[in-house]
C-alpha positions in Angstrom: -44.7 -0.7 24.3 -42.3 2.2 25.8 -45.2 4.7 26.1 -45.9 3.1 29.4 -42.5 4.1 30.9 -42.6 6.8 33.5 -39.8 8.6 35.4 -39.3 5.8 38.0 -38.9 3.3 35.4 -36.1 5.3 33.6 -34.5 5.6 37.1 -34.4 1.9 37.7 -33.0 1.4 34.1 -30.3 3.8 34.8 -29.4 2.2 38.3 -29.3 -1.2 36.5 -27.1 -0.1 33.7 -24.8 1.6 36.4 -24.5 -1.5 38.3 -23.7 -3.6 35.1 -21.0 -1.5 33.4 -19.6 0.4 36.5 -19.1 4.1 37.0 -15.7 4.1 35.5 -17.1 2.6 32.2 -19.9 4.9 31.6 -18.0 8.1 30.3 -16.2 5.7 27.7 -19.3 4.1 26.8 -21.1 7.2 26.3 -18.3 8.7 24.3 -18.3 5.8 21.9 -22.0 5.9 21.4 -21.9 9.6 20.7 -19.1 9.2 18.2 -21.0 6.4 16.5 -24.0 8.7 16.3 -21.9 11.4 14.6 -20.5 8.9 12.1 -23.9 7.4 11.4 -25.5 11.0 11.0 -22.6 12.2 8.6 -23.0 8.9 6.5 -26.6 9.2 6.1 -26.2 12.9 5.1 -23.4 12.1 2.5 -25.8 9.4 1.1 -28.7 12.0 0.8 -26.0 14.3 -1.0 -25.0 11.5 -3.4 -28.6 10.8 -4.3 -29.1 14.5 -5.1 -26.0 15.1 -7.1 -26.7 12.6 -10.0 -30.0 14.6 -10.9 -28.2 17.8 -11.5 -25.3 16.2 -13.4 -27.0 14.0 -15.5 -28.7 16.7 -17.7 -25.4 18.2 -19.0 -23.8 14.8 -19.6 -26.5 13.8 -22.0 -26.0 16.5 -24.7 -22.1 15.8 -25.5 -22.8 12.3 -26.0 -25.1 12.8 -28.8 -23.0 15.2 -30.9 -19.9 12.8 -30.7 -19.0 10.9 -33.8 -16.5 8.2 -34.2 -13.0 9.1 -35.6 -12.0 7.3 -38.7 -9.4 4.4 -38.1 -5.8 5.1 -39.2 -4.7 3.6 -42.4 -2.2 0.5 -41.9 1.4 1.3 -42.8 3.1 -1.3 -45.0 6.7 -2.2 -44.4 7.2 -2.9 -48.0 6.1 0.5 -49.2 8.4 2.5 -46.9 11.6 0.4 -48.1 13.4 2.1 -50.7 16.9 0.7 -50.7 17.8 -2.0 -53.5 19.1 -5.3 -52.2 20.8 -6.0 -55.5 24.4 -4.6 -55.7 
């Protein structure tokens, strides 16, 4: 669809955009588009890095979990066994 565009078509599109947005708004518009593109690029790069990290981290994390044994539960302490005072006087 866009393969049929030649140089004159692009010039006409640029003139229409210039008329719609005005010469004073175009620098701000291009700056915001460029900033959005930079943010999008950095986010996609971060997503690719996040996808690569779990593969390298997952192998070492599996070994300690297999060796872990549960600790024994502590014995309950009775309040009667710790009392040594006699209430009869």
